N, C-alpha and C positions, 0 to 999 in steps of 0.2 A: 639555705641548706642545713643550718644549724638544727632545725625540726626533719630533718630527712633521717628514716628508719634504716638502719645497715644490719645486714646479717652476713655472718661471715661463715661460710662451710671449708673448715679445715682442720683436719685430724692431727695436724702438727702442732700440740699447746702452746710450745715454746713461739713458734712461727705467728700463731693466731695472737698471742699475748704483744708482740711487735706489732701486729697491724692494729691492735686495740689503743697501743701507746702511741704509732703514730697518727691513728685519730684521733687521739685525744687533744693533741695539739691543734688541731683545727677548730672549727666553729663546731663542730658537732658535740651533742650532749652524750656523755658517757652511758646516761640511762636509754638511749636510743640504739645502743650497738649490742648486739647478740651474737653469740659465738657458739657453733654447734659442731659436732664431727661426724656426724652421719645423716644420711637421707630419713632415716627414723625420726630423729630430732627434729629434721626440719618437717617433718608433718606434725610432729608435738606443736611446733613454732606457729603453725596456720592458725591454730586454734584460739591463740590471743594477739596475733602481730602481723599487719601485711607488710613486707618492707617495701623500702622504693629502691634500694641498692642490694644487690646480693654479691659478696666479695668471694668466689667459687674454686677452691680446689679441686682440679679434676679427678685425683686419684686421694679418695678418702676410704671410711673402714668397710662400708658395705656397697660400694661403686666405684667405678673406674671410667677413665674417658669421655666420649663424647654421650656416653649412656648415663653418667652423673648430671650433664647439661640437659638431656631432655627429661629426666625424671625432675629435677629443680623446676626447669620451664614449665612443665605440667602443674605442679604443686602453685607457683606464684606465676603465671604467664604477664603480668601486667609488671613485675618488676623489672628494672634494669639488671642485666647479669654481665660482672666483669670477671672475666676468667685470671686466676691465680697461676700463673705457669712458668714450671722449670724450663731450662735450655732444653730439655730433652723431650717435651710437650709443645713446644712453641707452632708446630706444624697442625698439631691436634686443636691449639687455641685459634689459631687462623681457620680451620675450617668449622669451628664454633660460632665465630664471629659471622661467616658467611651462611650459618644457619639461623641468623638472629641475635646473636650474644652482643653486647652493645661495644664490650670493649677486652684488651687482655692486658696485662702488666707482667713482666719478669718479676721473678720473684727476688733473685738477686740485685734487682736495679730498684727496688722499692724504696721510697723514702715519703715523708709526709708531704713533700711540693706534690709530686707525681700522683701519690693516692689521691689529694684532695683537688686536683687538677682532672684527674680520672673519674672520682665520683661525681664534679661539678657537670662534665659534658654527660656521664650518663644519665643524670637527673634532667639535663637540659632535651637529652635524646627522647629520655622516658616522657617529658612533658609533650614534647612533639609528636610523639608515636600516640599517646593519648588524644592528641587533638586531630590527630588522622583518622586515627579510628574512629572519633564521635563523629566526624566530616562524613568517613565510610557509611557511618548506621544512619546519620540525616538520609545521605542519597539514597539509601535501600528503603530507607521508609517512605520517602517522597516516589520512589521507583514503584516500590510495592504498592503502596496506598494511593498512588494516583487514579482517579476513577475511569481515564481513556488507557485502553489497553497500549502496553507500551513493549517494544522488543530490542532488546541487542543483537545487532547482525555485526558478524565478524566475516575478513575476508574477503577477496572478490566474488565468491560465490554467493556473497551474502549468508553464511550458515547461522543458525539462531543460537542465541547463546542465552543471555537471562530474560527470562518472562515471567513480567509481573502479573498480579492476581486477576487484574481486567482481562487482560489479554488471554488467560487460561480459561477464564468464563466465557468469553467471546468464542474460542477456540473447542470449548468443551472437550478439555482433556488438560492432564497431569504436566508438568514441566519436561520429566521424563520422555513421554510422549513429543514433546514439541521441541524441544533441544537438540541441538548438533543434527540440523537437516539445511540445507539450502531451502530459502524462505519461498522460491519458486515452485516447491513442492505441494503448496499449499494450495497452489491456484487450480481450477477446475479445467482449466485447459492448461496441459502438461508441458504443451510446447510453448504457452506465451511464460517468459522471462522477466522478472522483476530485476531493475538495474538501481543504481544508486539515485537515478531521477526521480522514483517512485510513481505514482501515476494511482490510475483506479483499476481494480482487478476484481474477478469473481472468483471466489475461493471457498474453500470447503472446509466444514466443520469435523471435528473427527468423528460425528455421525453420520457423517455425509451432507449435512445441510448445506445450501449454497446461501452464500453471503457477499454483499456487495461493498468493498471497502477502499476507502483512499489510503493512500501509504505515503506518509510524508517522513523521508527519511534525510537526515543530519549527519555529517561526518564529525567524529569524535575526536581531539586533538590528543592523541594517545602517545605514550612513550616508548612505544614498541613499535617494531616494524610491520607489526600486522596492522591491517587498516579494520576499523571499528566504526560501527555507524550504530544511532539509537534511530528508530523507526517508530513513528507514531501509528496508530492503525485508528482510525477514523471509519464506523461502520456506519454504512449511508443505506442500508438495507429497508430497514421500517421507511426510513425518509422516502426512497424511493418509491416503496411499495405506495406508500399514502400520496405520492406525485401521479404515481400512474392511474390509482384507484381516482384523483381529482381530473386527472386527464381524462378517464374514460367517460365520467360523467360530463366534462364539460364536450367532450367528443360526441358523444351520445347527443346531447342537446343540439350541437352544430348538426348533426348530420340529422337530426330530427325535423330541424329547420330548413336543409337544405332539402331534404326530401319533400317537405310541405311547399317552398318556394318551385322546385321544378314540377312537382304535380300542377301549382296555381299556373306555371308558364305553358306548361302542356295542354292542360284540360280548359286553362281560361283561354292566355293571351294567345297560344297558339292557334288552337280551334277558332277563333274570333278572328285572327289573321288569315287562316287558312279561308273560310267561310267569305273574308273580304276579295281575296284572291279570286274565289269564285266569281262572286257578284262583278268585281272588276273585268271579268272574261266577256261578260254580257255586254260590256259597251261595244258600241260600233263607232270608231273614231274616224274625223274625216281625214283625207290625206294630208291635210296640214299638221292634224293632231297626231299622226301614228308612230312618227319617232318619238314624241315626247311620249307618247303612251307605253311602248315597249321600253322606255327608260324607267317609267315607273312601275312598269309589271316585274322587270328585272330587279328594281330595288325592293320591289314587295316579297320576291320570290327568295332573294338572299336574306331579308329580315327572318322570314319564316325559317330558313335554313338557321340563321344565328342563334333563335330562339331554341330550335331542336338540340343544338349543340351545346348552348347553356343548359337546358334539362337534363340531357345526355352526360355531361361531366357532374352535373350536380348530384344524380343519381342512376349512375350505369348499372342498367336491369340486369347486364350480364353476368355480372358478381354474385346475383344470388345464385347463380349455376355453379359457381366455382371460379377461382382465381384464373387457373388454367384458361378458362374458358373466355373470361373477363380480357386478361390481357391480350389473348389472340383474336378476339374481337375488334380491342381498341387498336392494335398494331393494323388489323386489314381496314379500318375505317381509316386510320391515320394514313395508310400508304395510298388509299383509292382517290385521296384529294390531292395528292401528286407533288406537293408541296416538299416532304421530306420520306426518306424510304425508311419503314419501320420492320426492321427483321428479328426475326424469333427463331430460338436453337434451343429446343428442349430436349434432354437425355430422354430417350424411351422408357427407360425403366422409371422416370418420375410420374406419379399418379396423383388425382387430387387430395387424396386422403394421407399421403406424404405431408403435407402443407396443413392438417387439421391443428397442429399446436401453433401455428402462425397466426398472428393479428393481420389476416387478410386484408381488411380493409384500409387500415392503415399502410399498409405494404402495396396497396394499389395506388393510394395517393400519394406516398413515395415516387411510383413509378411515373406518376403522372407531373410530380414536382419537375423531377429530372427532365422529363421529355420537353416538358414547357421550358426549361433553363437553354437545351440545346437548340430548341424550335428560334427563341428569341434571342438567344446573346450568343451561342456558338457558331453560328452560319453554318452548321454541319447539314451534309447531305443524307446522314444515314445515321439511325439511332437504331442500336440492336440491343437485348436481353437476351442472356443464357442461362440456362440452370443445368447444373451438374453437382453429381453425389459429391460428395466429400465424408471422411470419419465423422460420424458425430450427429452428421445433417447434410444440408442443400447449399452451395455456392450460387447466388444469382448474382450477375455480372452485368450493369448497364452500363455501355459505352456508347460515345459519339464520334464521328471524325471531324468535328470542328476546330476551330482555332486555338482552342485551349486559354490556360490560365498561369497566372502565378498562383502557387499555393498562397500565398498570404491572402491574395485577393480573393480567392475561390472563400477562405474560409472568413471572409467579413461579410460576403452579400451573397447575390445569385439565388436566394432561397435557400442557401446552405443551411443554415441554423433553424428554418423551419422543417428540412429533412433531419437534421441531425434529433431535433425534439422529438420527431414522429420515430425516430429508430430507438431511441433512449425508452420510451413510452411501451414501445412493442417489443422491448427486447432484443433488438437487433444489431450485431455489430458491424459496422459498415467503415470500409476505407476509402477514401479519396484520393484520387492519383491524378494530376494535370500534367501535360508537358505543351509549351506554346509549341502551335503549328502542329501536334501529335492527337490531340483531341483531349477527353475526360473519360474518366471511368470511374463507378462506385461499385466495389466488390463488396456484397454484404453476405453475411454467415446466419443461416436461416436453421432451427432446430427441427431436425426431423420427428414423426409423430411414430 
């Protein structure tokens, strides 16, 4: 305290001298005490001293009331301001304390002990204020200089507050364009809402570019009644694009290999078995051999059919004529086998060209996988596909009337991971739903060209 710089702003010279005398009885050095009578003189002090504590009379030569505090505070914003108040302006002194003043003392009650205690408290509050400001500056530096996009979200509707530099760069917009908006407004699908749970979303930058982001949201323990959150935005766009390109390369290699195997089965083993069947029919078995001959003939014909089915599934020729044609032929072929009924319901207005922007091959494989799950696991007697126009695209719904499953069980097996992987790579949004005893359904949103 002895090194504290004290500035007295008081135009009553006798009272100012009394204050200086009271201070002289404390640890404070007299050389560290300056007394002035006006705002003009306060400005002159700024050139050679930065006071730690200002003892301020509100009514001086060139200023009065709250205006005096505001002027002095603007000149020395880091100083601890203590108001010297008369009985008639105590309410004003309280108002100034509410605006940021450190304290006030009644002039008539002023003595050395009161003054010393008030200054000590003022210096302590000044030190604490400086630490808080330093901590706030560090937080803002960490917040703004983080290489990851960070957004402050406020209230139940998650309105954007502070936006760091990385977030501004990601969304290609200024803070003015980004703040005070529900964060869900950034979504490409305006119906999709962002909650405090976060998740993965397709959003739009300020220039309309689509980005895929993972949003991680954590609540801040604020002292206010208003909910506050910090959202970490992880841009997955390039990573997913790379994964898609990798998937496309692997998928193309895989499909190329499937085509090769399909042709070998059809043109090689399949033709050999057809020839074998023709040769087999030229045999004239005896009556004793007739039953065995028919069993072998049936077995051979079943093998021929299975080889053809495998070749067909590996390389569906109908897909070259379009998805709608392929799925209709697939349904007809399945239904003709009699094991399960495959029903298709396509809205009349939907044409093949509406699916030009869809990864038709992976969509066809998804339908195959869903059907296989229904056939092998669901004990279904009917599997259906419906296509309907919706805003911004086409909705494809695949469902069965099987036994259904618990959703947790579905997410862990039954080929669902493979289906979800194909959906992600093909850019298809799919929602799975299943109820025990009521079947399983998958609703997919397809972009229309």
